[in-house]
C-alpha positions as CSV (number, residue, x, y, z in Angstrom):
1,X,113.6,142.8,66.1
2,X,110.1,141.7,64.5
3,X,108.2,144.2,62.1
4,X,104.7,145.5,63.3
5,X,103.0,143.0,61.3
6,X,104.4,140.0,62.5
7,X,104.1,141.4,66.3
8,X,100.4,142.1,65.3
9,X,100.1,138.6,64.2
10,X,101.4,136.9,66.7
11,X,99.5,139.1,69.3
12,X,96.6,138.0,68.0
13,X,97.4,134.4,67.7
14,X,98.1,134.5,71.7
15,X,94.7,136.8,72.2
16,X,92.7,133.6,70.0
17,X,94.9,131.5,72.1
18,X,94.8,132.4,75.6
19,X,91.0,133.6,75.7
20,X,88.9,132.9,72.7
21,X,89.2,128.9,72.6
22,X,88.9,129.0,76.2
23,X,85.5,130.1,76.0
24,X,85.1,127.0,73.9
25,X,84.2,128.7,70.5
26,X,86.8,126.5,68.3
27,X,85.0,127.9,64.9
28,X,86.6,131.7,65.7
29,X,88.4,132.7,62.5
30,X,91.8,134.5,62.9
31,X,90.2,137.9,61.3
32,X,87.1,137.7,64.0
33,X,90.1,136.9,66.7
34,X,91.6,140.2,65.1
35,X,88.6,142.6,64.9
36,X,87.8,141.5,68.6
37,X,91.3,142.1,70.1
38,X,91.1,145.8,68.3
39,X,87.7,146.2,69.7
40,X,88.6,145.2,73.3
41,X,91.8,147.8,73.1
42,X,89.7,150.6,71.3
43,X,87.4,150.2,74.6
44,X,90.2,150.1,77.0
45,X,91.6,153.4,75.8
46,X,88.2,155.1,75.4
47,X,87.7,154.1,79.2
48,X,91.1,156.1,79.5
49,X,89.5,159.1,78.3
50,X,91.0,159.1,75.3
51,X,89.0,159.2,71.9
52,X,92.0,159.6,69.4
53,X,95.3,158.8,68.8
54,X,98.0,161.9,69.7
55,X,98.0,162.4,66.0
56,X,94.5,163.1,66.0
57,X,93.3,159.8,63.9
58,X,90.5,158.3,65.4
59,X,91.0,154.9,67.4
60,X,89.3,153.1,64.3
61,X,91.5,154.1,62.0
62,X,94.7,152.4,63.9
63,X,96.1,149.2,63.2
64,X,96.6,146.8,65.5
65,X,100.3,147.5,66.6
66,X,99.6,151.1,67.2
67,X,96.0,150.1,69.3
68,X,98.8,148.1,70.8
69,X,101.3,150.8,71.6
70,X,99.0,153.1,72.8
71,X,97.1,150.8,75.4
72,X,100.7,149.8,76.7
73,X,101.8,154.2,76.7
74,X,98.5,154.5,78.5
75,X,99.3,151.4,81.3
76,X,102.8,153.1,81.8
77,X,101.2,156.8,82.6
78,X,98.6,155.8,84.7
79,X,101.6,153.8,86.8
80,X,103.7,156.8,86.5
81,X,101.1,158.5,88.4
82,X,100.9,156.7,91.4
């Protein structure tokens, strides 16, 4: 099993390669890609009606892997409701 740090880093790299480089921004830093990925996930979670994590923390307090897990859990919840 991968550590959270490796998982988060590989997720940023995948996001960077798939989405940002296709937009033609070759000067994008991995840190900026990381922050954009977090912002994207936070926005999608907020659109689902959630503003805090289950433990009461605000979304901006979560790291990338926690945001990814929250987003994944919400997607699974929507599928179960259908």
